[in-house]
C-alpha positions as CSV (number, residue, x, y, z in Angstrom):
1,M,6.4,-9.3,0.2
2,K,4.2,-8.9,-2.8
3,I,3.8,-5.7,-4.8
4,Y,0.5,-4.6,-6.4
5,N,-0.6,-1.8,-8.7
6,F,-3.7,0.3,-7.9
7,T,-3.5,2.9,-10.7
8,Q,-6.5,4.0,-12.8
9,E,-5.3,2.0,-15.8
10,L,-6.3,-1.2,-14.0
11,A,-9.7,0.1,-12.8
12,N,-13.1,-0.7,-14.1
13,Q,-15.3,2.0,-15.5
14,I,-18.4,2.7,-13.5
15,N,-21.4,2.4,-15.8
16,N,-24.1,2.7,-13.2
17,Y,-25.7,5.9,-11.7
18,Q,-25.3,7.9,-14.9
19,S,-21.6,8.0,-14.2
20,I,-19.2,9.8,-16.6
21,D,-15.5,9.1,-16.7
22,A,-15.4,7.4,-13.3
23,F,-13.5,4.3,-12.4
24,Y,-13.3,2.0,-9.4
25,T,-10.6,-0.4,-8.2
26,K,-11.5,-2.7,-5.3
27,I,-8.7,-3.1,-2.8
28,M,-10.0,-5.7,-0.5
29,K,-12.9,-7.0,1.5
30,T,-12.5,-7.3,5.3
31,V,-13.7,-10.3,7.3
32,E,-11.9,-9.4,10.5
33,H,-11.6,-6.0,12.1
34,A,-9.2,-3.7,10.3
35,N,-7.1,-0.7,11.1
36,I,-7.0,1.9,8.3
37,G,-4.7,4.9,8.4
38,F,-2.1,7.0,6.6
39,I,1.6,7.0,6.9
40,Y,3.4,10.3,6.0
41,I,7.1,9.9,5.3
42,E,8.8,13.3,4.9
43,P,11.7,13.9,2.5
44,G,14.6,11.8,3.8
45,G,12.3,9.9,6.2
46,I,12.4,6.2,7.0
47,V,10.1,3.9,8.8
48,G,12.7,1.6,10.4
49,M,12.9,-2.2,10.0
50,H,10.2,-4.0,11.9
51,E,8.1,-7.1,11.7
52,A,4.5,-6.9,10.6
53,P,2.3,-7.8,13.6
54,V,-0.5,-8.7,11.2
55,P,-0.8,-8.6,7.4
56,Q,-0.2,-5.0,6.3
57,L,-1.2,-3.4,2.9
58,F,0.7,-0.2,2.1
59,I,-0.6,1.7,-0.8
60,V,1.2,4.8,-2.0
61,I,-1.3,7.6,-2.7
62,Q,1.2,10.4,-3.3
63,G,4.9,10.6,-3.9
64,E,7.5,8.0,-4.3
65,G,10.0,6.1,-2.2
66,W,11.3,2.6,-1.6
67,I,10.6,-0.5,0.5
68,C,12.9,-3.4,1.4
69,G,12.8,-6.6,3.3
70,E,15.4,-8.3,5.5
71,D,17.7,-8.6,2.5
72,K,18.0,-4.8,2.5
73,K,17.4,-4.8,-1.3
74,K,15.5,-1.5,-2.0
75,V,12.5,-1.7,-4.4
76,S,11.2,1.6,-5.8
77,I,7.5,2.4,-5.3
78,K,5.4,5.3,-6.5
79,T,1.8,6.6,-6.5
80,G,-0.5,3.7,-7.2
81,D,1.8,0.9,-6.1
82,G,0.9,-1.3,-3.2
83,V,2.8,-3.7,-1.0
84,L,1.4,-6.5,1.1
85,W,3.5,-7.8,4.0
86,Q,2.4,-11.0,5.8
87,T,2.6,-11.5,9.6
88,G,6.2,-11.6,10.8
89,E,7.7,-10.3,7.6
90,A,10.4,-7.7,8.4
91,H,10.4,-4.6,6.3
92,E,11.4,-1.0,6.1
93,S,10.2,2.0,3.9
94,G,11.5,5.4,3.1
95,S,11.5,8.3,0.7
96,S,14.0,10.9,-0.4
97,T,11.3,13.2,-1.7
98,G,8.3,12.4,0.5
99,L,5.5,9.9,0.4
100,T,2.0,9.4,1.7
101,A,0.6,5.9,2.0
102,L,-2.8,4.4,3.0
103,V,-2.1,1.5,5.4
104,I,-4.6,-1.3,6.0
105,Q,-3.9,-3.8,8.8
106,S,-6.0,-6.8,9.6
107,E,-5.7,-10.4,10.7
108,Q,-7.0,-11.4,7.3
109,I,-6.5,-9.4,4.0
110,N,-8.1,-10.8,0.9
111,L,-7.2,-8.7,-2.1
112,A,-9.5,-8.5,-5.0
C-alpha cells in the first residue's frame, strides 16, 4: 500500500479564468474504464479484510479512521489522505468516529 496526501497545501493555484483563491490537485488520469464512488464508514464501522480486485484509490474526504494490510498494523488516516492498493493486496479500513472516502477503481491508475 502507498499513502498519498491530497490536502490543499499541495494544490496548485488556479490562475486562469479570473480565478480568486482557488486551487486544484489532479488525482489521476484514467486510461481504462473506472468505477468511482463513495464509502461511508459509520462510527465503529469496518470494511473487513479483502483483496483489491483491481487497483483501488481510497481518498478520505471527511473524518478520520485507519487502514491496515495483512500485517494488521493500523495506520491512521484523515481528511485529505489517500491510499492506493494494488491488485491482490489485502486490506481493511475502519473508523471510530466516522469517515467518508472517495473510491476510484480501475485496471490502471496513474497518479499525478
